[in-house]
MOPAC internal coordinates of N, CA, C and O (Angstrom, degrees):
PM7 1SCF
backbone

  N    0.0000 0     0.00 0     0.00 0    0    0    0
  C    1.4432 1     0.00 0     0.00 0    1    0    0
  C    1.5316 1   110.95 1     0.00 0    2    1    0
  O    1.2310 1   119.74 1   148.32 1    3    2    1
  N    1.3182 1   118.10 1   -31.68 1    3    2    1
  C    1.4679 1   121.36 1  -178.40 1    5    3    2
  C    1.5235 1   111.54 1   -76.83 1    6    5    3
  O    1.2310 1   119.70 1   159.58 1    7    6    5
  N    1.3273 1   118.17 1   -20.42 1    7    6    5
  C    1.4552 1   120.89 1  -177.64 1    9    7    6
  C    1.5277 1   112.65 1   -67.84 1   10    9    7
  O    1.2310 1   119.80 1   144.30 1   11   10    9
  N    1.3143 1   117.99 1   -35.70 1   11   10    9
  C    1.4584 1   120.71 1  -176.68 1   13   11   10
  C    1.5260 1   112.31 1   -62.03 1   14   13   11
  O    1.2310 1   118.44 1   129.41 1   15   14   13
  N    1.3531 1   120.57 1   -50.59 1   15   14   13
  C    1.4670 1   118.31 1   178.49 1   17   15   14
  C    1.5272 1   112.57 1   -62.15 1   18   17   15
  O    1.2310 1   119.68 1   142.73 1   19   18   17
  N    1.3224 1   118.22 1   -37.27 1   19   18   17
  C    1.4575 1   121.13 1   178.48 1   21   19   18
  C    1.5222 1   110.56 1   -64.15 1   22   21   19
  O    1.2310 1   120.15 1   138.66 1   23   22   21
  N    1.3314 1   117.31 1   -41.34 1   23   22   21
  C    1.4588 1   121.87 1   177.84 1   25   23   22
  C    1.5212 1   110.91 1   -61.54 1   26   25   23
  O    1.2310 1   120.43 1   136.63 1   27   26   25
  N    1.3184 1   116.77 1   -43.37 1   27   26   25
  C    1.4643 1   121.10 1   179.11 1   29   27   26
  C    1.5229 1   110.21 1   -62.42 1   30   29   27
  O    1.2310 1   119.99 1   137.12 1   31   30   29
  N    1.3179 1   117.62 1   -42.88 1   31   30   29
  C    1.4604 1   121.88 1   179.51 1   33   31   30
  C    1.5195 1   110.58 1   -63.19 1   34   33   31
  O    1.2310 1   120.06 1   135.48 1   35   34   33
  N    1.3243 1   117.49 1   -44.52 1   35   34   33
  C    1.4667 1   121.55 1  -178.88 1   37   35   34
  C    1.5301 1   110.20 1   -62.72 1   38   37   35
  O    1.2310 1   119.91 1   133.52 1   39   38   37
  N    1.3388 1   117.77 1   -46.48 1   39   38   37
  C    1.4640 1   120.05 1   179.39 1   41   39   38
  C    1.5245 1   111.23 1   -64.64 1   42   41   39
  O    1.2310 1   120.00 1   143.43 1   43   42   41
  N    1.3070 1   117.61 1   -36.57 1   43   42   41
  C    1.4645 1   121.16 1   176.97 1   45   43   42
  C    1.5126 1   111.72 1   -63.35 1   46   45   43
  O    1.2310 1   120.16 1   136.99 1   47   46   45
  N    1.3242 1   117.31 1   -43.01 1   47   46   45
  C    1.4577 1   121.29 1   178.27 1   49   47   46
  C    1.5252 1   111.36 1   -66.12 1   50   49   47
  O    1.2310 1   120.27 1   141.91 1   51   50   49
  N    1.3287 1   117.09 1   -38.09 1   51   50   49
  C    1.4587 1   120.60 1   178.77 1   53   51   50
  C    1.5284 1   110.76 1   -65.46 1   54   53   51
  O    1.2310 1   120.25 1   138.82 1   55   54   53
  N    1.3145 1   117.13 1   -41.18 1   55   54   53
  C    1.4682 1   120.47 1   179.38 1   57   55   54
  C    1.5214 1   110.68 1   -65.48 1   58   57   55
  O    1.2310 1   120.35 1   140.37 1   59   58   57
  N    1.3167 1   116.93 1   -39.63 1   59   58   57
  C    1.4625 1   120.62 1   178.83 1   61   59   58
  C    1.5189 1   110.70 1   -67.20 1   62   61   59
  O    1.2310 1   120.01 1   138.82 1   63   62   61
  N    1.3062 1   117.59 1   -41.18 1   63   62   61
  C    1.4629 1   121.43 1  -177.80 1   65   63   62
  C    1.5219 1   111.99 1   -68.51 1   66   65   63
  O    1.2310 1   119.81 1   150.51 1   67   66   65
  N    1.3181 1   117.97 1   -29.49 1   67   66   65
  C    1.4609 1   119.41 1  -177.06 1   69   67   66
  C    1.5225 1   112.32 1   -75.60 1   70   69   67
  O    1.2310 1   119.54 1   164.20 1   71   70   69
  N    1.3210 1   118.49 1   -15.80 1   71   70   69
  C    1.4587 1   121.16 1  -177.61 1   73   71   70
  C    1.5191 1   111.88 1   -69.70 1   74   73   71
  O    1.2310 1   119.76 1   146.66 1   75   74   73
  N    1.3027 1   118.05 1   -33.34 1   75   74   73
  C    1.4636 1   120.88 1  -179.45 1   77   75   74
  C    1.5194 1   109.18 1  -140.17 1   78   77   75
  O    1.2310 1   121.39 1   -43.87 1   79   78   77
  N    1.2913 1   114.94 1   136.13 1   79   78   77
  C    1.4611 1   119.32 1   177.80 1   81   79   78
  C    1.5252 1   109.38 1   -71.45 1   82   81   79
  O    1.2310 1   119.77 1   -35.81 1   83   82   81
  N    1.3342 1   118.05 1   144.19 1   83   82   81
  C    1.4616 1   120.59 1  -177.42 1   85   83   82
  C    1.5235 1   113.72 1   -59.39 1   86   85   83
  O    1.2310 1   119.69 1   153.82 1   87   86   85
  N    1.3271 1   118.20 1   -26.18 1   87   86   85
  C    1.4524 1   120.83 1  -177.58 1   89   87   86
  C    1.5209 1   114.87 1   -88.58 1   90   89   87
  O    1.2310 1   119.88 1   177.85 1   91   90   89
  N    1.3311 1   117.83 1    -2.15 1   91   90   89
  C    1.4611 1   119.81 1  -179.27 1   93   91   90
  C    1.5214 1   110.06 1   -66.70 1   94   93   91
  O    1.2310 1   120.15 1   -56.15 1   95   94   93
  N    1.3332 1   117.32 1   123.85 1   95   94   93
  C    1.4650 1   118.73 1   178.27 1   97   95   94
  C    1.5258 1   110.94 1   -68.77 1   98   97   95
  O    1.2310 1   120.95 1   -31.13 1   99   98   97
  N    1.3216 1   115.78 1   148.87 1   99   98   97
  C    1.4678 1   122.09 1   176.44 1  101   99   98
  C    1.5204 1   107.04 1  -106.46 1  102  101   99
  O    1.2310 1   120.89 1   -59.40 1  103  102  101
  N    1.3212 1   115.91 1   120.60 1  103  102  101
  C    1.4530 1   120.52 1  -170.55 1  105  103  102
  C    1.5185 1   110.55 1  -128.79 1  106  105  103
  O    1.2310 1   120.47 1   -49.52 1  107  106  105
  N    1.3332 1   116.72 1   130.48 1  107  106  105
  C    1.4575 1   122.39 1   173.63 1  109  107  106
  C    1.5256 1   107.30 1   -83.01 1  110  109  107
  O    1.2310 1   120.26 1   -62.78 1  111  110  109
  N    1.3332 1   117.11 1   117.22 1  111  110  109
  C    1.4617 1   120.40 1  -176.07 1  113  111  110
  C    1.5284 1   113.23 1  -105.29 1  114  113  111
  O    1.2310 1   119.98 1  -173.07 1  115  114  113
  N    1.3352 1   117.65 1     6.93 1  115  114  113
  C    1.4617 1   119.39 1   175.49 1  117  115  114
  C    1.5255 1   108.56 1   -60.60 1  118  117  115
  O    1.2310 1   120.48 1   -46.32 1  119  118  117
  N    1.3069 1   116.69 1   133.68 1  119  118  117
  C    1.4551 1   121.26 1  -179.22 1  121  119  118
  C    1.5205 1   113.86 1    88.73 1  122  121  119
  O    1.2310 1   119.96 1   171.99 1  123  122  121
  N    1.3312 1   117.69 1    -8.01 1  123  122  121
  C    1.4630 1   120.69 1   178.92 1  125  123  122
  C    1.5205 1   109.78 1   -92.70 1  126  125  123
  O    1.2310 1   120.48 1   -30.68 1  127  126  125
  N    1.3159 1   116.68 1   149.32 1  127  126  125
  C    1.4647 1   121.16 1   175.65 1  129  127  126
  C    1.5246 1   109.31 1   -78.65 1  130  129  127
  O    1.2310 1   120.88 1   -12.44 1  131  130  129
  N    1.3120 1   115.93 1   167.56 1  131  130  129
  C    1.4602 1   120.98 1   177.14 1  133  131  130
  C    1.5272 1   110.28 1   -59.70 1  134  133  131
  O    1.2310 1   120.05 1   136.97 1  135  134  133
  N    1.3012 1   117.51 1   -43.03 1  135  134  133
  C    1.4666 1   121.29 1   179.77 1  137  135  134
  C    1.5284 1   110.70 1   -60.25 1  138  137  135
  O    1.2310 1   120.11 1   136.79 1  139  138  137
  N    1.3313 1   117.40 1   -43.21 1  139  138  137
  C    1.4668 1   121.05 1   179.25 1  141  139  138
  C    1.5223 1   111.21 1   -63.84 1  142  141  139
  O    1.2310 1   120.47 1   137.98 1  143  142  141
  N    1.3369 1   116.71 1   -42.02 1  143  142  141
  C    1.4698 1   120.70 1   179.31 1  145  143  142
  C    1.5268 1   109.87 1   -64.20 1  146  145  143
  O    1.2310 1   120.07 1   134.43 1  147  146  145
  N    1.3222 1   117.46 1   -45.57 1  147  146  145
  C    1.4686 1   120.72 1   178.61 1  149  147  146
  C    1.5212 1   111.50 1   -61.32 1  150  149  147
  O    1.2310 1   120.05 1   141.59 1  151  150  149
  N    1.3280 1   117.51 1   -38.41 1  151  150  149
  C    1.4667 1   120.95 1   177.86 1  153  151  150
  C    1.5219 1   111.77 1   -63.72 1  154  153  151
  O    1.2310 1   120.30 1   140.79 1  155  154  153
  N    1.3283 1   117.04 1   -39.21 1  155  154  153
  C    1.4715 1   121.24 1   178.05 1  157  155  154
  C    1.5231 1   109.66 1   -62.28 1  158  157  155
  O    1.2310 1   120.38 1   132.16 1  159  158  157
  N    1.3301 1   116.88 1   -47.84 1  159  158  157
  C    1.4693 1   120.67 1  -179.07 1  161  159  158
  C    1.5322 1   110.27 1   -65.16 1  162  161  159
  O    1.2310 1   119.91 1   138.19 1  163  162  161
  N    1.3232 1   117.78 1   -41.81 1  163  162  161
  C    1.4716 1   120.69 1   179.26 1  165  163  162
  C    1.5274 1   110.93 1   -64.06 1  166  165  163
  O    1.2310 1   120.03 1   140.35 1  167  166  165
  N    1.3182 1   117.56 1   -39.65 1  167  166  165
  C    1.4685 1   122.00 1  -177.98 1  169  167  166
  C    1.5282 1   111.79 1   -70.00 1  170  169  167
  O    1.2310 1   120.37 1   140.44 1  171  170  169
  N    1.3477 1   116.90 1   -39.56 1  171  170  169
  C    1.4643 1   120.62 1  -176.17 1  173  171  170
  C    1.5238 1   112.82 1   -92.45 1  174  173  171
  O    1.2310 1   120.06 1   161.99 1  175  174  173
  N    1.3458 1   117.50 1   -18.01 1  175  174  173
  C    1.4647 1   120.81 1  -177.80 1  177  175  174
  C    1.5127 1   111.68 1    87.47 1  178  177  175
  O    1.2310 1   120.33 1   134.99 1  179  178  177
  N    1.3200 1   116.97 1   -45.01 1  179  178  177
  C    1.4626 1   122.97 1   177.81 1  181  179  178
  C    1.5192 1   107.66 1  -154.07 1  182  181  179
  O    1.2310 1   121.07 1   -37.66 1  183  182  181
  N    1.3210 1   115.56 1   142.34 1  183  182  181
  C    1.4646 1   119.80 1   179.99 1  185  183  182
  C    1.5238 1   109.67 1  -153.89 1  186  185  183
  O    1.2310 1   121.26 1   -31.33 1  187  186  185
  N    1.3090 1   115.19 1   148.67 1  187  186  185
  C    1.4615 1   120.74 1   172.47 1  189  187  186
  C    1.5204 1   106.29 1   -93.37 1  190  189  187
  O    1.2310 1   121.47 1   -64.43 1  191  190  189
  N    1.3289 1   114.80 1   115.57 1  191  190  189
  C    1.4563 1   120.22 1  -176.81 1  193  191  190
  C    1.5203 1   110.73 1  -100.19 1  194  193  191
  O    1.2310 1   121.33 1   -43.81 1  195  194  193
  N    1.3064 1   115.06 1   136.19 1  195  194  193
  C    1.4691 1   123.00 1   177.36 1  197  195  194
  C    1.5184 1   106.23 1  -108.04 1  198  197  195
  O    1.2310 1   120.62 1   -53.25 1  199  198  197
  N    1.3420 1   116.43 1   126.75 1  199  198  197
  C    1.4548 1   120.38 1  -178.73 1  201  199  198
  C    1.5185 1   110.36 1  -149.73 1  202  201  199
  O    1.2310 1   120.48 1   -23.32 1  203  202  201
  N    1.3197 1   116.68 1   156.68 1  203  202  201
  C    1.4602 1   122.08 1  -179.74 1  205  203  202
  C    1.5202 1   109.98 1   -82.35 1  206  205  203
  O    1.2310 1   121.34 1   -37.96 1  207  206  205
  N    1.3312 1   115.04 1   142.04 1  207  206  205
  C    1.4542 1   120.38 1   175.18 1  209  207  206
  C    1.5179 1   109.35 1   -68.67 1  210  209  207
  O    1.2310 1   120.73 1   -37.90 1  211  210  209
  N    1.3091 1   116.20 1   142.10 1  211  210  209
  C    1.4583 1   121.01 1   178.59 1  213  211  210
  C    1.5240 1   111.08 1   -75.61 1  214  213  211
  O    1.2310 1   120.07 1   155.38 1  215  214  213
  N    1.3328 1   117.47 1   -24.62 1  215  214  213
  C    1.4561 1   121.66 1  -173.33 1  217  215  214
  C    1.5230 1   114.18 1  -100.91 1  218  217  215
  O    1.2310 1   119.78 1   171.04 1  219  218  217
  N    1.3100 1   118.03 1    -8.96 1  219  218  217
  C    1.4625 1   120.22 1  -179.99 1  221  219  218
  C    1.5284 1   108.87 1  -154.53 1  222  221  219
  O    1.2310 1   120.66 1     3.93 1  223  222  221
  N    1.3172 1   116.35 1  -176.07 1  223  222  221
  C    1.4618 1   121.02 1   179.73 1  225  223  222
  C    1.5296 1   112.18 1   -89.38 1  226  225  223
  O    1.2310 1   120.28 1  -167.72 1  227  226  225
  N    1.3084 1   117.07 1    12.28 1  227  226  225
  C    1.4633 1   120.07 1  -177.67 1  229  227  226
  C    1.5192 1   111.79 1   -75.74 1  230  229  227
  O    1.2310 1   121.74 1   -29.33 1  231  230  229
  N    1.3240 1   114.28 1   150.67 1  231  230  229
  C    1.4636 1   121.86 1   173.52 1  233  231  230
  C    1.5273 1   106.90 1   -97.96 1  234  233  231
  O    1.2310 1   120.14 1   -49.29 1  235  234  233
  N    1.3249 1   117.35 1   130.71 1  235  234  233
  C    1.4580 1   122.48 1  -179.42 1  237  235  234
  C    1.5244 1   109.94 1  -111.12 1  238  237  235
  O    1.2310 1   121.18 1   -29.87 1  239  238  237
  N    1.3252 1   115.34 1   150.13 1  239  238  237
  C    1.4603 1   122.78 1   177.18 1  241  239  238
  C    1.5111 1   107.77 1  -131.23 1  242  241  239
  O    1.2310 1   120.17 1   -38.40 1  243  242  241
  N    1.3072 1   117.29 1   141.60 1  243  242  241
  C    1.4546 1   120.90 1   172.10 1  245  243  242
  C    1.5233 1   108.22 1  -158.85 1  246  245  243
  O    1.2310 1   121.23 1   -21.81 1  247  246  245
  N    1.3068 1   115.25 1   158.19 1  247  246  245
  C    1.4681 1   121.22 1   179.23 1  249  247  246
  C    1.5149 1   108.03 1   -98.85 1  250  249  247
  O    1.2310 1   120.76 1   -55.74 1  251  250  249
  N    1.3162 1   116.15 1   124.26 1  251  250  249
  C    1.4558 1   122.48 1   179.28 1  253  251  250
  C    1.5220 1   108.95 1  -116.85 1  254  253  251
  O    1.2310 1   121.01 1   -31.15 1  255  254  253
  N    1.3289 1   115.67 1   148.85 1  255  254  253
  C    1.4589 1   121.07 1  -173.96 1  257  255  254
  C    1.5275 1   111.26 1  -130.35 1  258  257  255
  O    1.2310 1   121.11 1   -19.07 1  259  258  257
  N    1.3317 1   115.49 1   160.93 1  259  258  257
  C    1.4610 1   121.33 1   177.83 1  261  259  258
  C    1.5243 1   111.37 1   -78.83 1  262  261  259
  O    1.2310 1   120.24 1   145.36 1  263  262  261
  N    1.3530 1   117.14 1   -34.64 1  263  262  261
  C    1.4653 1   121.11 1   179.17 1  265  263  262
  C    1.5236 1   109.66 1  -166.23 1  266  265  263
  O    1.2310 1   120.86 1     2.56 1  267  266  265
  N    1.3496 1   115.96 1  -177.44 1  267  266  265
  C    1.4749 1   122.96 1  -177.19 1  269  267  266
  C    1.5224 1   114.05 1   -57.87 1  270  269  267
  O    1.2310 1   119.84 1   153.88 1  271  270  269
  N    1.3176 1   117.90 1   -26.12 1  271  270  269
  C    1.4671 1   120.73 1  -176.32 1  273  271  270
  C    1.5304 1   112.49 1   -63.37 1  274  273  271
  O    1.2310 1   119.83 1   161.82 1  275  274  273
  N    1.3191 1   117.93 1   -18.18 1  275  274  273
  C    1.4610 1   121.96 1  -178.78 1  277  275  274
  C    1.5268 1   112.17 1   -97.77 1  278  277  275
  O    1.2310 1   120.31 1  -173.39 1  279  278  277
  N    1.3289 1   117.02 1     6.61 1  279  278  277
  C    1.4652 1   122.26 1   178.66 1  281  279  278
  C    1.5292 1   110.44 1   -96.50 1  282  281  279
  O    1.2310 1   121.24 1   -18.01 1  283  282  281
  N    1.3228 1   115.23 1   161.99 1  283  282  281
  C    1.4558 1   121.79 1   175.44 1  285  283  282
  C    1.5235 1   108.81 1   -73.27 1  286  285  283
  O    1.2310 1   119.58 1   -21.68 1  287  286  285
  N    1.3443 1   118.40 1   158.32 1  287  286  285
  C    1.4654 1   120.04 1   175.09 1  289  287  286
  C    1.5355 1   110.04 1   -56.44 1  290  289  287
  O    1.2310 1   120.80 1   -45.21 1  291  290  289
  N    1.3121 1   116.08 1   134.79 1  291  290  289
  C    1.4642 1   120.95 1  -179.15 1  293  291  290
  C    1.5154 1   113.88 1    91.77 1  294  293  291
  O    1.2310 1   120.00 1   175.42 1  295  294  293
  N    1.3319 1   117.61 1    -4.58 1  295  294  293
  C    1.4590 1   121.52 1   178.44 1  297  295  294
  C    1.5295 1   109.58 1  -109.78 1  298  297  295
  O    1.2310 1   121.28 1   -23.81 1  299  298  297
  N    1.3172 1   115.16 1   156.19 1  299  298  297
  C    1.4627 1   121.78 1   174.01 1  301  299  298
  C    1.5186 1   108.80 1  -125.43 1  302  301  299
  O    1.2310 1   120.64 1   -26.32 1  303  302  301
  N    1.3193 1   116.38 1   153.68 1  303  302  301
  C    1.4649 1   121.40 1   174.17 1  305  303  302
  C    1.5286 1   107.35 1   -80.91 1  306  305  303
  O    1.2310 1   120.94 1   -66.35 1  307  306  305
  N    1.3262 1   115.80 1   113.65 1  307  306  305
  C    1.4635 1   122.39 1  -175.70 1  309  307  306
  C    1.5232 1   108.43 1  -120.17 1  310  309  307
  O    1.2310 1   120.63 1   -40.74 1  311  310  309
  N    1.3239 1   116.41 1   139.26 1  311  310  309
  C    1.4604 1   121.89 1  -177.05 1  313  311  310
  C    1.5186 1   113.41 1   -64.31 1  314  313  311
  O    1.2310 1   121.56 1   -40.07 1  315  314  313
  N    1.3209 1   114.62 1   139.93 1  315  314  313
  C    1.4612 1   122.26 1   175.94 1  317  315  314
  C    1.5317 1   107.67 1  -139.48 1  318  317  315
  O    1.2310 1   120.67 1   -37.56 1  319  318  317
  N    1.3202 1   116.32 1   142.44 1  319  318  317
  C    1.4540 1   120.61 1  -177.86 1  321  319  318
  C    1.5215 1   110.79 1   -92.82 1  322  321  319
  O    1.2310 1   121.31 1   -50.11 1  323  322  321
  N    1.3165 1   115.09 1   129.89 1  323  322  321
  C    1.4658 1   122.90 1   173.78 1  325  323  322
  C    1.5225 1   105.64 1  -121.45 1  326  325  323
  O    1.2310 1   120.28 1   -43.07 1  327  326  325
  N    1.3197 1   117.06 1   136.93 1  327  326  325
  C    1.4615 1   119.73 1  -178.51 1  329  327  326
  C    1.5209 1   110.34 1   -89.76 1  330  329  327
  O    1.2310 1   121.26 1   -52.59 1  331  330  329
  N    1.3205 1   115.19 1   127.41 1  331  330  329
  C    1.4550 1   122.82 1   176.96 1  333  331  330
  C    1.5187 1   108.43 1  -114.39 1  334  333  331
  O    1.2310 1   120.31 1    -1.11 1  335  334  333
  N    1.3160 1   117.02 1   178.89 1  335  334  333
  C    1.4637 1   120.49 1  -174.69 1  337  335  334
  C    1.5240 1   113.45 1   -60.57 1  338  337  335
  O    1.2310 1   119.79 1   151.35 1  339  338  337
  N    1.3437 1   118.00 1   -28.65 1  339  338  337
  C    1.4555 1   119.83 1  -179.38 1  341  339  338
  C    1.5247 1   112.65 1   -96.64 1  342  341  339
  O    1.2310 1   120.14 1  -175.49 1  343  342  341
  N    1.3193 1   117.34 1     4.51 1  343  342  341
  C    1.4671 1   121.00 1   177.93 1  345  343  342
  C    1.5164 1   111.91 1   127.79 1  346  345  343
  O    1.2310 1   121.25 1    30.74 1  347  346  345
  N    1.3210 1   115.22 1  -149.26 1  347  346  345
  C    1.4632 1   121.43 1  -176.68 1  349  347  346
  C    1.5234 1   111.17 1   -74.21 1  350  349  347
  O    1.2310 1   121.56 1   -37.94 1  351  350  349
  N    1.3305 1   114.62 1   142.06 1  351  350  349
  C    1.4628 1   121.57 1   178.14 1  353  351  350
  C    1.5251 1   107.44 1  -131.28 1  354  353  351
  O    1.2310 1   120.22 1   -57.79 1  355  354  353
  N    1.2993 1   117.19 1   122.21 1  355  354  353
  C    1.4595 1   122.23 1  -177.71 1  357  355  354
  C    1.5222 1   109.27 1   -93.67 1  358  357  355
  O    1.2310 1   120.93 1   -59.67 1  359  358  357
  N    1.3348 1   115.82 1   120.33 1  359  358  357
  C    1.4643 1   122.89 1   178.49 1  361  359  358
  C    1.5198 1   108.80 1  -126.04 1  362  361  359
  O    1.2310 1   120.43 1   -12.31 1  363  362  361
  N    1.3322 1   116.78 1   167.69 1  363  362  361
  C    1.4609 1   121.70 1   179.25 1  365  363  362
  C    1.5151 1   110.79 1  -103.36 1  366  365  363
  O    1.2310 1   120.75 1   -42.88 1  367  366  365
  N    1.3286 1   116.16 1   137.12 1  367  366  365
  C    1.4550 1   122.28 1   174.30 1  369  367  366
  C    1.5278 1   108.40 1  -132.92 1  370  369  367
  O    1.2310 1   120.21 1   -31.58 1  371  370  369
  N    1.3103 1   117.21 1   148.42 1  371  370  369
  C    1.4664 1   121.12 1  -177.52 1  373  371  370
  C    1.5213 1   110.47 1   -78.53 1  374  373  371
  O    1.2310 1   121.38 1   -49.20 1  375  374  373
  N    1.3233 1   114.97 1   130.80 1  375  374  373
  C    1.4627 1   120.99 1   178.82 1  377  375  374
  C    1.5159 1   109.26 1  -145.53 1  378  377  375
  O    1.2310 1   121.16 1   -26.10 1  379  378  377
  N    1.3229 1   115.38 1   153.90 1  379  378  377
  C    1.4608 1   119.48 1   170.68 1  381  379  378
  C    1.5197 1   105.28 1   -77.58 1  382  381  379
  O    1.2310 1   119.80 1   -58.38 1  383  382  381
  N    1.3213 1   117.98 1   121.62 1  383  382  381
  C    1.4574 1   119.89 1  -171.79 1  385  383  382
  C    1.5189 1   113.76 1   -69.27 1  386  385  383
  O    1.2310 1   121.09 1   -41.32 1  387  386  385
  N    1.3090 1   115.51 1   138.68 1  387  386  385
  C    1.4594 1   122.24 1   170.35 1  389  387  386
  C    1.5307 1   106.68 1   -85.25 1  390  389  387
  O    1.2310 1   120.27 1    -9.68 1  391  390  389
  N    1.2824 1   117.08 1   170.32 1  391  390  389
  C    1.4622 1   120.58 1  -177.06 1  393  391  390
  C    1.5292 1   111.80 1   -57.33 1  394  393  391
  O    1.2310 1   119.62 1   140.36 1  395  394  393
  N    1.3217 1   118.32 1   -39.64 1  395  394  393
  C    1.4657 1   121.47 1  -177.46 1  397  395  394
  C    1.5247 1   112.46 1   -67.50 1  398  397  395
  O    1.2310 1   119.92 1   156.85 1  399  398  397
  N    1.3431 1   117.76 1   -23.15 1  399  398  397
  C    1.4597 1   121.56 1  -177.18 1  401  399  398
  C    1.5260 1   113.19 1   -99.07 1  402  401  399
  O    1.2310 1   119.87 1  -178.70 1  403  402  401
  N    1.3154 1   117.85 1     1.30 1  403  402  401
  C    1.4595 1   121.36 1  -175.35 1  405  403  402
  C    1.5127 1   111.91 1   -72.67 1  406  405  403
  O    1.2310 1   121.77 1   -32.47 1  407  406  405
  N    1.3031 1   114.22 1   147.53 1  407  406  405
  C    1.4551 1   121.71 1   173.97 1  409  407  406
  C    1.5227 1   107.89 1  -104.10 1  410  409  407
  O    1.2310 1   120.34 1   -28.34 1  411  410  409
  N    1.2863 1   116.95 1   151.66 1  411  410  409
  C    1.4604 1   121.78 1  -179.08 1  413  411  410
  C    1.5273 1   110.16 1   -55.43 1  414  413  411
  O    1.2310 1   120.79 1   -54.56 1  415  414  413
  N    1.3022 1   116.10 1   125.44 1  415  414  413
  C    1.4584 1   120.81 1   177.16 1  417  415  414
  C    1.5116 1   114.92 1    93.09 1  418  417  415
  O    1.2310 1   119.22 1   176.52 1  419  418  417
  N    1.3370 1   119.09 1    -3.48 1  419  418  417
  C    1.4674 1   119.92 1   179.14 1  421  419  418
  C    1.5300 1   109.27 1   -72.16 1  422  421  419
  O    1.2310 1   121.27 1   -58.44 1  423  422  421
  N    1.3257 1   115.18 1   121.56 1  423  422  421
  C    1.4632 1   118.78 1  -175.78 1  425  423  422
  C    1.5240 1   113.33 1   -84.42 1  426  425  423
  O    1.2310 1   119.50 1   170.48 1  427  426  425
  N    1.3393 1   118.56 1    -9.52 1  427  426  425
  C    1.4504 1   120.57 1  -177.05 1  429  427  426
  C    1.5352 1   113.03 1  -100.56 1  430  429  427
  O    1.2310 1   119.96 1  -175.90 1  431  430  429
  N    1.3130 1   117.68 1     4.10 1  431  430  429
  C    1.4693 1   120.44 1  -177.26 1  433  431  430
  C    1.5252 1   109.93 1   -71.49 1  434  433  431
  O    1.2310 1   121.75 1   -36.00 1  435  434  433
  N    1.3318 1   114.26 1   144.00 1  435  434  433
  C    1.4685 1   120.15 1   176.80 1  437  435  434
  C    1.5175 1   108.54 1   -88.72 1  438  437  435
  O    1.2310 1   120.71 1   -53.76 1  439  438  437
  N    1.3339 1   116.25 1   126.24 1  439  438  437
  C    1.4691 1   120.51 1   178.40 1  441  439  438
  C    1.5039 1   110.83 1  -116.76 1  442  441  439
  O    1.2310 1   120.10 1   180.00 1  443  442  441

């Protein structure tokens, strides 16, 4: 009976750990321009960026990558908009692709 809760905890920790690599730097990008943020991601390959929400006082976190090579198997680097001081900034984040985002030949796309 005690094995089931332990198993659930272990799988939960594994799922959480797979979302971000332990070596990904965590960077506060408030006050940075889009170009500066893109340079940070390009230089590090992948980074967890901390930024303020445009619509509320909340702090947001997400992992952004330079390209598909920094994603888990079955994920693709897909564009996501983050708002910076000069407006919209398009960055890449790893996601499991939906049918509309699939590229020809991707074997992990959901159809």
